[in-house]
All heavy atoms as an XYZ file, in Angstrom:
746
protein
N     137.832     -9.908    132.237
C     137.454    -10.736    131.120
C     136.151    -11.473    131.437
O     135.982    -12.038    132.514
C     138.566    -11.710    130.799
C     138.274    -12.603    129.627
S     139.731    -13.613    129.271
C     139.053    -14.647    128.050
N     135.217    -11.495    130.505
C     133.943    -12.151    130.707
C     134.017    -13.635    130.393
O     135.096    -14.238    130.347
N     132.876    -14.196    130.166
C     132.791    -15.605    129.813
C     133.282    -15.809    128.388
O     132.836    -15.141    127.467
C     131.300    -16.047    129.930
O     130.837    -15.747    131.243
C     131.165    -17.540    129.675
N     134.210    -16.745    128.155
C     134.774    -16.914    126.818
C     133.766    -17.546    125.842
O     132.898    -18.357    126.249
C     135.970    -17.850    127.034
C     135.718    -18.521    128.353
C     134.867    -17.608    129.161
N     133.889    -17.154    124.583
C     133.057    -17.738    123.555
C     133.416    -19.200    123.346
O     134.562    -19.614    123.481
C     133.274    -16.986    122.232
C     132.737    -15.551    122.172
C     133.167    -14.887    120.862
C     131.220    -15.539    122.297
N     132.425    -19.986    122.969
C     132.662    -21.370    122.609
C     133.207    -21.457    121.189
O     132.835    -20.627    120.342
C     131.348    -22.176    122.691
C     130.692    -22.287    124.052
C     129.347    -22.987    123.933
C     131.591    -22.984    125.064
N     134.023    -22.445    120.939
C     134.473    -22.673    119.579
C     133.383    -23.364    118.773
O     132.405    -23.877    119.349
C     135.723    -23.596    119.569
O     135.345    -24.893    120.053
C     136.845    -23.025    120.428
N     133.534    -23.429    117.466
C     132.530    -24.116    116.636
C     132.430    -25.570    117.034
O     131.326    -26.145    117.071
C     132.875    -23.981    115.176
C     132.533    -22.600    114.626
O     131.610    -21.937    115.094
N     133.303    -22.141    113.641
N     133.553    -26.205    117.352
C     133.540    -27.608    117.779
C     132.802    -27.785    119.109
O     132.050    -28.739    119.274
C     134.955    -28.172    117.886
C     135.615    -28.431    116.548
O     134.869    -28.443    115.525
O     136.837    -28.576    116.515
N     133.032    -26.867    120.028
C     132.330    -26.919    121.322
C     130.835    -26.724    121.151
O     130.036    -27.381    121.821
C     132.897    -25.876    122.288
C     134.301    -26.203    122.757
C     134.963    -25.062    123.510
O     134.711    -23.878    123.184
O     135.750    -25.366    124.451
N     130.451    -25.840    120.262
C     129.023    -25.606    119.999
C     128.394    -26.858    119.397
O     127.327    -27.278    119.797
C     128.825    -24.387    119.076
C     129.262    -23.107    119.810
C     127.371    -24.276    118.624
C     129.402    -21.884    118.899
N     129.077    -27.447    118.391
C     128.554    -28.666    117.766
C     128.400    -29.778    118.794
O     127.413    -30.512    118.806
C     129.471    -29.107    116.627
N     129.367    -29.916    119.698
C     129.310    -30.945    120.729
C     128.138    -30.673    121.686
O     127.404    -31.601    122.064
C     130.636    -30.971    121.507
O     130.555    -31.900    122.556
N     127.958    -29.427    122.061
C     126.852    -29.067    122.967
C     125.513    -29.345    122.298
O     124.599    -29.857    122.945
C     126.973    -27.597    123.367
N     125.379    -29.009    121.029
C     124.109    -29.229    120.333
C     123.782    -30.719    120.153
O     122.625    -31.070    120.047
C     124.122    -28.499    118.992
C     124.009    -26.984    119.069
C     124.135    -26.373    117.682
C     122.731    -26.544    119.736
N     124.797    -31.544    120.162
C     124.564    -32.988    120.100
C     123.804    -33.468    121.313
O     123.033    -34.421    121.248
C     125.881    -33.750    119.969
N     123.992    -32.779    122.443
C     123.243    -33.112    123.676
C     121.974    -32.270    123.842
O     121.280    -32.411    124.845
C     124.149    -32.856    124.899
C     125.285    -33.842    124.981
O     125.148    -34.973    124.470
O     126.331    -33.465    125.558
N     121.676    -31.416    122.871
C     120.502    -30.538    122.898
C     119.755    -30.710    121.566
O     119.722    -29.791    120.737
C     120.918    -29.091    123.114
C     121.562    -28.741    124.444
C     122.278    -27.404    124.385
C     120.514    -28.764    125.537
N     119.153    -31.873    121.316
C     118.617    -32.140    119.981
C     117.456    -31.206    119.536
O     117.184    -31.103    118.343
C     118.123    -33.600    120.075
C     117.953    -33.840    121.558
C     118.951    -32.974    122.237
N     116.791    -30.544    120.490
C     115.678    -29.658    120.131
C     116.155    -28.245    119.808
O     115.334    -27.383    119.473
C     114.653    -29.622    121.238
C     113.967    -30.959    121.431
O     113.637    -31.615    120.423
O     113.768    -31.367    122.591
N     117.448    -27.982    119.942
C     118.005    -26.657    119.725
C     118.734    -26.591    118.402
O     119.329    -27.568    117.971
C     118.983    -26.307    120.855
C     118.309    -26.121    122.167
C     117.914    -27.104    123.034
C     117.889    -24.892    122.757
N     117.313    -26.572    124.117
C     117.267    -25.200    123.987
C     117.992    -23.556    122.380
C     116.752    -24.210    124.822
C     117.483    -22.576    123.234
C     116.878    -22.910    124.421
N     118.656    -25.459    117.742
C     119.396    -25.239    116.496
C     120.209    -23.954    116.610
O     119.826    -23.014    117.309
C     118.446    -25.124    115.285
O     117.510    -24.061    115.512
C     117.703    -26.421    115.041
N     121.307    -23.964    115.898
C     122.151    -22.767    115.872
C     121.651    -21.832    114.798
O     121.374    -22.250    113.664
C     123.609    -23.153    115.613
C     124.518    -21.955    115.671
C     125.953    -22.360    115.482
N     126.839    -21.211    115.619
C     128.136    -21.262    115.507
N     128.721    -22.446    115.255
N     128.863    -20.180    115.633
N     121.505    -20.570    115.157
C     121.140    -19.531    114.196
C     122.125    -18.382    114.361
O     121.938    -17.530    115.232
C     119.682    -19.064    114.384
O     119.514    -18.650    115.731
C     118.687    -20.151    114.055
N     123.230    -18.413    113.628
C     124.267    -17.393    113.742
C     124.944    -17.501    115.093
O     125.511    -18.529    115.428
N     124.892    -16.420    115.857
C     125.552    -16.374    117.165
C     124.611    -16.731    118.306
O     124.807    -16.276    119.440
C     126.144    -14.954    117.390
C     127.316    -14.653    116.522
O     127.984    -15.622    116.095
O     127.580    -13.472    116.257
N     123.590    -17.540    117.994
C     122.594    -17.900    118.993
C     122.154    -19.318    118.788
O     122.394    -19.912    117.737
C     121.389    -16.971    118.918
N     121.503    -19.884    119.817
C     120.813    -21.163    119.676
C     119.366    -20.914    120.024
O     119.048    -20.025    120.850
C     121.438    -22.268    120.552
C     121.493    -21.884    122.031
C     122.788    -22.662    120.026
C     121.965    -23.023    122.956
N     118.466    -21.680    119.403
C     117.028    -21.438    119.559
C     116.267    -22.743    119.624
O     116.667    -23.745    119.053
C     116.511    -20.562    118.422
N     115.154    -22.640    120.318
C     114.242    -23.797    120.471
C     112.825    -23.262    120.628
O     112.606    -22.237    121.273
C     114.608    -24.593    121.688
C     113.573    -25.671    121.958
C     113.736    -26.464    123.186
N     112.655    -27.457    123.128
C     112.399    -28.315    124.041
N     113.130    -28.360    125.133
N     111.388    -29.170    123.935
N     111.855    -23.978    120.057
C     110.445    -23.641    120.259
C     109.791    -24.809    120.971
O     109.969    -25.977    120.606
C     109.747    -23.370    118.913
O     110.375    -22.241    118.293
C     108.273    -23.077    119.120
N     108.998    -24.478    121.994
C     108.246    -25.464    122.770
C     106.784    -25.261    122.495
O     106.310    -24.114    122.529
C     108.534    -25.305    124.285
C     107.667    -26.261    125.098
C     109.998    -25.508    124.577
N     106.061    -26.322    122.206
C     104.625    -26.229    122.089
C     104.013    -26.755    123.388
O     104.104    -27.939    123.694
C     104.076    -27.007    120.889
C     102.582    -26.797    120.746
C     102.078    -26.841    119.337
O     102.911    -26.758    118.389
O     100.876    -26.986    119.162
N     103.420    -25.861    124.134
C     102.807    -26.208    125.400
C     101.401    -26.776    125.199
O     100.786    -26.521    124.148
C     102.731    -24.956    126.293
N     100.883    -27.524    126.168
C      99.551    -28.099    126.005
C      98.446    -27.055    126.004
O      97.351    -27.297    125.480
C      99.411    -29.043    127.197
C     100.555    -28.798    128.087
C     101.562    -28.005    127.345
N      98.700    -25.889    126.557
C      97.706    -24.802    126.570
C      98.434    -23.466    126.675
O      99.639    -23.430    126.984
C      96.756    -24.971    127.766
O      97.452    -24.712    128.993
N      97.711    -22.387    126.425
C      98.305    -21.067    126.561
C      98.818    -20.850    127.970
O      99.956    -20.385    128.164
C      97.266    -20.005    126.204
C      97.768    -18.594    126.372
C      98.693    -18.052    125.499
C      97.317    -17.826    127.445
C      99.181    -16.746    125.686
C      97.779    -16.522    127.599
C      98.706    -15.983    126.725
N      98.011    -21.192    128.985
C      98.431    -20.969    130.351
C      99.639    -21.818    130.731
O     100.496    -21.387    131.491
C      97.281    -21.198    131.312
C      96.183    -20.137    131.269
C      95.046    -20.505    132.237
C      96.724    -18.768    131.577
N      99.741    -23.034    130.178
C     100.921    -23.866    130.437
C     102.163    -23.220    129.823
O     103.227    -23.276    130.415
C     100.716    -25.255    129.869
N     102.022    -22.584    128.670
C     103.108    -21.876    128.059
C     103.575    -20.700    128.904
O     104.769    -20.452    129.085
N     102.624    -19.963    129.423
C     102.918    -18.825    130.305
C     103.611    -19.323    131.587
O     104.572    -18.702    132.049
C     101.655    -18.011    130.622
C     101.082    -17.394    129.361
C     101.916    -16.975    131.696
C     102.028    -16.438    128.647
N     103.148    -20.441    132.120
C     103.780    -20.988    133.316
C     105.226    -21.403    133.004
O     106.126    -21.197    133.822
C     102.978    -22.158    133.873
C     103.564    -22.663    135.171
O     103.689    -21.862    136.122
O     103.939    -23.860    135.229
N     105.455    -21.981    131.839
C     106.820    -22.341    131.431
C     107.689    -21.090    131.380
O     108.835    -21.109    131.881
C     106.829    -23.050    130.091
C     108.211    -23.359    129.496
C     109.041    -24.241    130.418
C     108.061    -23.962    128.104
N     107.167    -20.032    130.822
C     107.934    -18.780    130.749
C     108.283    -18.290    132.158
O     109.397    -17.862    132.423
C     107.158    -17.710    129.944
C     107.792    -16.341    130.142
C     107.084    -18.083    128.495
N     107.334    -18.392    133.061
C     107.576    -17.960    134.450
C     108.698    -18.802    135.094
O     109.613    -18.237    135.732
C     106.295    -18.095    135.287
C     106.476    -17.630    136.759
C     105.338    -18.087    137.658
N     105.170    -19.534    137.650
C     105.964    -20.397    138.271
N     107.024    -19.991    138.933
N     105.722    -21.704    138.246
N     108.671    -20.091    134.870
C     109.694    -20.981    135.462
C     111.045    -20.729    134.820
O     112.081    -20.698    135.518
C     109.279    -22.441    135.353
C     108.087    -22.759    136.261
C     107.664    -24.236    136.250
N     106.885    -24.459    135.035
C     107.131    -25.419    134.133
N     108.155    -26.262    134.325
N     106.390    -25.573    133.073
N     111.074    -20.504    133.515
C     112.348    -20.176    132.844
C     112.862    -18.819    133.340
O     114.050    -18.663    133.574
C     112.186    -20.187    131.314
C     113.382    -19.568    130.621
C     111.938    -21.609    130.795
N     111.949    -17.878    133.536
C     112.359    -16.540    134.034
C     113.011    -16.667    135.413
O     114.014    -16.020    135.702
C     111.166    -15.622    134.058
N     112.454    -17.508    136.257
C     113.032    -17.732    137.583
C     114.422    -18.314    137.472
O     115.368    -17.852    138.140
C     112.128    -18.628    138.431
O     110.844    -17.967    138.602
C     112.715    -18.922    139.790
N     114.588    -19.329    136.631
C     115.889    -19.946    136.429
C     116.875    -18.943    135.815
O     118.054    -18.913    136.209
C     115.782    -21.179    135.523
N     116.413    -18.129    134.885
C     117.278    -17.124    134.255
C     117.753    -16.092    135.267
O     118.915    -15.689    135.255
C     116.531    -16.457    133.100
N     116.868    -15.667    136.135
C     117.239    -14.713    137.187
C     118.279    -15.314    138.120
O     119.275    -14.645    138.463
C     116.025    -14.282    137.987
C     115.182    -13.199    137.348
C     115.915    -11.894    137.219
O     116.264    -11.295    138.241
O     116.159    -11.466    136.085
N     118.096    -16.572    138.493
C     119.064    -17.241    139.364
C     120.431    -17.352    138.694
O     121.466    -17.258    139.344
C     118.548    -18.602    139.773
C     117.372    -18.556    140.713
C     116.736    -19.905    140.974
O     117.196    -20.931    140.440
O     115.728    -19.936    141.726
N     120.433    -17.573    137.376
C     121.700    -17.719    136.627
C     122.258    -16.365    136.185
O     123.378    -16.294    135.698
C     121.461    -18.605    135.413
N     121.475    -15.309    136.346
C     121.813    -13.973    135.813
C     122.165    -14.057    134.335
O     123.165    -13.495    133.846
C     122.960    -13.362    136.631
C     123.134    -11.877    136.334
O     122.127    -11.216    135.958
O     124.262    -11.362    136.441
N     121.343    -14.810    133.617
C     121.519    -15.002    132.157
C     120.124    -15.153    131.570
O     119.392    -16.057    131.960
C     122.398    -16.228    131.894
C     122.823    -16.337    130.463
N     123.634    -15.390    129.859
C     122.543    -17.238    129.497
C     123.843    -15.710    128.597
N     123.199    -16.853    128.371
N     119.746    -14.283    130.641
C     118.354    -14.159    130.261
C     118.143    -14.455    128.737
O     118.819    -13.850    127.908
C     117.851    -12.761    130.595
C     118.043    -12.460    132.032
N     119.206    -11.865    132.488
C     117.272    -12.693    133.119
C     119.097    -11.722    133.827
N     117.947    -12.251    134.212
N     117.201    -15.339    128.448
C     116.914    -15.653    127.036
C     115.987    -14.604    126.420
O     115.277    -13.878    127.134
C     116.185    -16.997    127.147
C     115.444    -16.900    128.453
C     116.380    -16.157    129.358
N     115.996    -14.551    125.113
C     114.943    -13.830    124.400
C     113.770    -14.811    124.331
O     113.972    -16.000    124.034
C     115.384    -13.450    122.990
C     116.484    -12.398    122.996
O     116.578    -11.637    124.004
O     117.229    -12.313    122.003
N     112.586    -14.324    124.605
C     111.390    -15.193    124.636
C     110.311    -14.607    123.774
O     110.016    -13.399    123.878
C     110.864    -15.341    126.079
C     111.960    -15.923    126.992
C     109.624    -16.222    126.121
C     111.591    -15.932    128.483
N     109.724    -15.434    122.925
C     108.610    -15.022    122.058
C     107.425    -15.955    122.298
O     107.590    -17.174    122.147
C     109.039    -15.037    120.582
C     107.954    -14.554    119.671
O     107.425    -13.460    119.902
O     107.683    -15.282    118.690
N     106.297    -15.415    122.664
C     105.114    -16.232    122.998
C     104.089    -16.024    121.873
O     103.689    -14.894    121.574
C     104.498    -15.822    124.332
C     105.537    -15.888    125.443
C     103.272    -16.662    124.634
C     105.122    -15.189    126.722
N     103.651    -17.120    121.277
C     102.617    -17.131    120.236
C     101.619    -18.205    120.592
O     101.811    -19.367    120.261
C     103.205    -17.409    118.861
C     104.349    -16.532    118.453
C     103.888    -15.151    118.103
N     105.048    -14.285    117.903
C     105.087    -13.332    117.015
N     104.052    -13.107    116.235
N     106.149    -12.578    116.925
N     100.574    -17.855    121.330
C      99.553    -18.755    121.824
C     100.209    -19.860    122.626
O     100.699    -19.619    123.719
C      98.652    -19.234    120.700
C      97.468    -20.002    121.190
C      96.613    -19.665    122.205
C      96.999    -21.242    120.706
N      95.646    -20.630    122.383
C      95.851    -21.636    121.471
C      97.425    -22.131    119.701
C      95.168    -22.797    121.255
C      96.717    -23.292    119.511
C      95.599    -23.619    120.274
N     100.243    -21.098    122.124
C     100.846    -22.209    122.869
C     102.315    -22.414    122.526
O     102.980    -23.233    123.147
C     100.096    -23.513    122.576
C      98.678    -23.520    123.053
C      97.938    -24.823    122.714
N      98.787    -25.855    122.142
C      98.321    -26.850    121.399
N      97.037    -26.950    121.164
N      99.138    -27.757    120.940
N     102.804    -21.692    121.564
C     104.206    -21.873    121.118
C     105.093    -20.792    121.798
O     104.824    -19.625    121.715
C     104.301    -21.737    119.606
C     103.594    -22.895    118.893
C     103.589    -22.715    117.399
N     104.933    -22.701    116.825
C     105.629    -23.745    116.471
N     105.120    -24.953    116.665
N     106.824    -23.642    115.940
N     106.135    -21.286    122.474
C     107.062    -20.401    123.158
C     108.442    -20.645    122.563
O     108.961    -21.762    122.615
C     107.087    -20.677    124.684
C     108.016    -19.704    125.377
C     105.668    -20.580    125.274
N     109.029    -19.600    121.995
C     110.348    -19.697    121.391
C     111.383    -19.047    122.312
O     111.172    -17.941    122.823
C     110.360    -18.994    120.017
N     112.480    -19.772    122.515
C     113.583    -19.287    123.335
C     114.800    -19.145    122.449
O     115.133    -20.036    121.659
C     113.897    -20.313    124.450
C     112.760    -20.542    125.382
C     111.899    -21.616    125.236
C     112.518    -19.677    126.435
C     110.854    -21.843    126.111
C     111.483    -19.880    127.341
C     110.632    -20.971    127.149
N     115.503    -18.042    122.591
C     116.741    -17.803    121.883
C     117.799    -17.415    122.916
O     117.556    -16.539    123.746
C     116.597    -16.699    120.821
O     115.535    -17.057    119.909
C     117.895    -16.493    120.039
N     118.947    -18.047    122.821
C     120.032    -17.824    123.787
C     121.297    -17.352    123.072
O     121.704    -17.931    122.050
C     120.358    -19.109    124.547
C     119.248    -19.660    125.444
C     119.580    -21.061    125.902
C     119.070    -18.729    126.644
N     121.897    -16.315    123.623
C     123.185    -15.814    123.194
C     123.715    -14.946    124.326
O     122.955    -14.298    125.017
C     123.050    -14.984    121.909
O     124.314    -14.564    121.456
N     125.021    -14.958    124.516
C     125.629    -14.119    125.532
C     126.005    -12.794    124.841
O     127.050    -12.690    124.231
C     126.845    -14.787    126.154
O     126.437    -16.067    126.677
C     127.419    -13.949    127.294
N     125.120    -11.843    124.919
C     125.297    -10.598    124.194
C     126.569     -9.863    124.597
O     127.264     -9.298    123.747
C     124.064     -9.686    124.386
C     122.785    -10.348    123.946
N     122.525    -10.583    122.621
C     121.734    -10.811    124.630
C     121.345    -11.191    122.510
N     120.844    -11.350    123.720
N     126.903     -9.906    125.886
C     128.120     -9.208    126.360
C     129.389     -9.838    125.816
O     130.413     -9.166    125.702
C     128.168     -9.229    127.891
O     128.221    -10.552    128.393
N     129.323    -11.116    125.420
C     130.486    -11.789    124.827
C     130.448    -11.775    123.303
O     131.424    -12.113    122.659
C     130.573    -13.203    125.350
N     129.300    -11.445    122.743
C     129.167    -11.415    121.290
C     128.952    -12.780    120.645
O     129.283    -12.958    119.489
N     128.379    -13.703    121.393
C     128.112    -15.036    120.806
C     127.737    -16.036    121.872
O     127.244    -15.708    122.938
N     128.020    -17.297    121.575
C     127.624    -18.391    122.443
C     128.698    -18.726    123.466
O     129.885    -18.832    123.121
C     127.304    -19.622    121.593
C     126.051    -19.479    120.724
C     126.000    -20.544    119.653
C     124.814    -19.530    121.602
N     128.250    -18.928    124.709
C     129.163    -19.311    125.803
C     128.535    -20.482    126.550
O     127.402    -20.889    126.287
C     129.380    -18.135    126.765
O     128.175    -17.888    127.505
C     129.829    -16.875    126.057
N     129.269    -20.974    127.537
C     128.769    -22.066    128.370
C     127.483    -21.656    129.083
O     126.644    -22.522    129.373
C     129.824    -22.505    129.376
C     130.155    -21.451    130.409
C     131.112    -21.933    131.487
N     131.522    -20.831    132.321
C     130.738    -20.246    133.233
N     129.536    -20.654    133.448
N     131.186    -19.192    133.940
N     127.275    -20.377    129.344
C     126.049    -19.913    129.996
C     124.835    -20.246    129.159
O     123.771    -20.620    129.684
C     126.121    -18.400    130.258
C     127.221    -17.923    131.174
C     127.251    -16.403    131.218
C     127.057    -18.516    132.569
N     124.942    -20.139    127.847
C     123.822    -20.449    126.949
C     123.533    -21.944    126.969
O     122.372    -22.347    127.010
C     124.174    -20.001    125.515
C     124.461    -18.512    125.474
O     123.602    -17.716    125.890
O     125.562    -18.157    125.066
N     124.567    -22.746    126.966
C     124.391    -24.215    126.974
C     123.762    -24.628    128.297
O     122.825    -25.443    128.332
C     125.740    -24.925    126.759
C     125.611    -26.428    126.939
C     126.292    -24.594    125.364
N     124.223    -24.081    129.394
C     123.675    -24.421    130.702
C     122.198    -24.061    130.775
O     121.356    -24.845    131.249
C     124.466    -23.736    131.819
C     125.854    -24.298    132.009
C     126.726    -23.432    132.903
O     126.392    -22.295    133.241
N     127.851    -23.973    133.295
N     121.827    -22.858    130.303
C     120.436    -22.441    130.371
C     119.575    -23.247    129.414
O     118.422    -23.552    129.703
C     120.297    -20.930    130.118
C     118.934    -20.345    130.377
C     118.401    -20.675    131.787
C     118.932    -18.826    130.177
N     120.135    -23.622    128.263
C     119.380    -24.472    127.324
C     119.004    -25.796    127.970
O     117.885    -26.285    127.835
C     120.212    -24.715    126.035
N     119.957    -26.401    128.688
C     119.660    -27.657    129.409
C     118.575    -27.431    130.461
O     117.683    -28.266    130.629
C     120.930    -28.221    130.053
C     121.822    -28.932    129.131
N     121.515    -30.172    128.572
C     123.025    -28.609    128.590
C     122.484    -30.576    127.785
N     123.406    -29.635    127.774
N     118.640    -26.308    131.160
C     117.616    -26.028    132.175
C     116.250    -25.801    131.517
O     115.233    -26.285    132.014
C     118.020    -24.824    133.009
C     117.042    -24.474    134.117
C     116.886    -25.559    135.184
O     117.664    -26.542    135.197
O     115.960    -25.431    135.993
N     116.198    -25.098    130.385
C     114.938    -24.904    129.665
C     114.380    -26.256    129.242
O     113.156    -26.515    129.355
C     115.132    -23.937    128.491
C     115.379    -22.519    129.007
C     113.923    -23.981    127.555
C     115.832    -21.532    127.948
N     115.218    -27.126    128.726
C     114.781    -28.480    128.333
C     114.170    -29.192    129.545
O     113.107    -29.838    129.444
C     115.916    -29.304    127.765
C     116.250    -28.946    126.337
O     115.543    -28.102    125.723
O     117.246    -29.485    125.808
N     114.835    -29.124    130.679
C     114.323    -29.801    131.882
C     112.998    -29.239    132.278
O     112.041    -29.982    132.552
C     115.342    -29.624    133.018
C     115.009    -30.431    134.272
C     115.925    -30.110    135.444
N     115.692    -28.796    135.994
C     114.657    -28.490    136.780
N     113.768    -29.398    137.091
N     114.510    -27.256    137.250
N     112.843    -27.921    132.242
C     111.581    -27.281    132.632
C     110.466    -27.583    131.617
O     109.314    -27.775    131.982
C     111.783    -25.772    132.793
C     112.696    -25.346    133.931
C     113.034    -23.877    133.819
C     112.050    -25.681    135.294
N     110.826    -27.649    130.336
C     109.821    -27.928    129.289
C     109.264    -29.333    129.432
O     108.096    -29.593    129.098
C     110.441    -27.729    127.915
N     110.072    -30.264    129.941
C     109.592    -31.642    130.137
C     108.550    -31.719    131.236
O     107.816    -32.715    131.310
C     110.756    -32.568    130.427
C     111.631    -32.837    129.253
C     112.790    -33.764    129.594
O     113.063    -34.035    130.749
N     113.454    -34.253    128.546
N     108.475    -30.725    132.098
C     107.532    -30.744    133.194
C     106.145    -30.343    132.747
O     105.188    -30.470    133.518
C     107.986    -29.790    134.322
C     109.263    -30.230    134.972
C     109.771    -29.227    136.003
O     109.199    -28.176    136.192
N     110.868    -29.561    136.663
N     105.983    -29.862    131.524
C     104.650    -29.427    131.020
C     103.768    -30.615    130.750
O     103.979    -31.528    130.164
C     104.780    -28.566    129.772
C     104.918    -27.111    130.129
O     104.659    -26.722    131.264
N     105.315    -26.333    129.174
């Protein structure tokens, strides 16, 4: 058995601690505006390192200085604690820009 899906109440509680994230179906998403294109790329590199360490990988879309992150546990078919944990780590890394 893999990582269990979060209930709607658990997702709502998690999002209360992640104010920059929104739920979109079976995923949560956030966009970060970096101070420059290179700062955005550096953020992606740091998130990629954290994702590799967690063995949990976000969808990432880069549009000049705007970097969008989308999290969902595809193997579970929705949101799990892994998504919430990585969202917190992305927030921490984004504050370093």
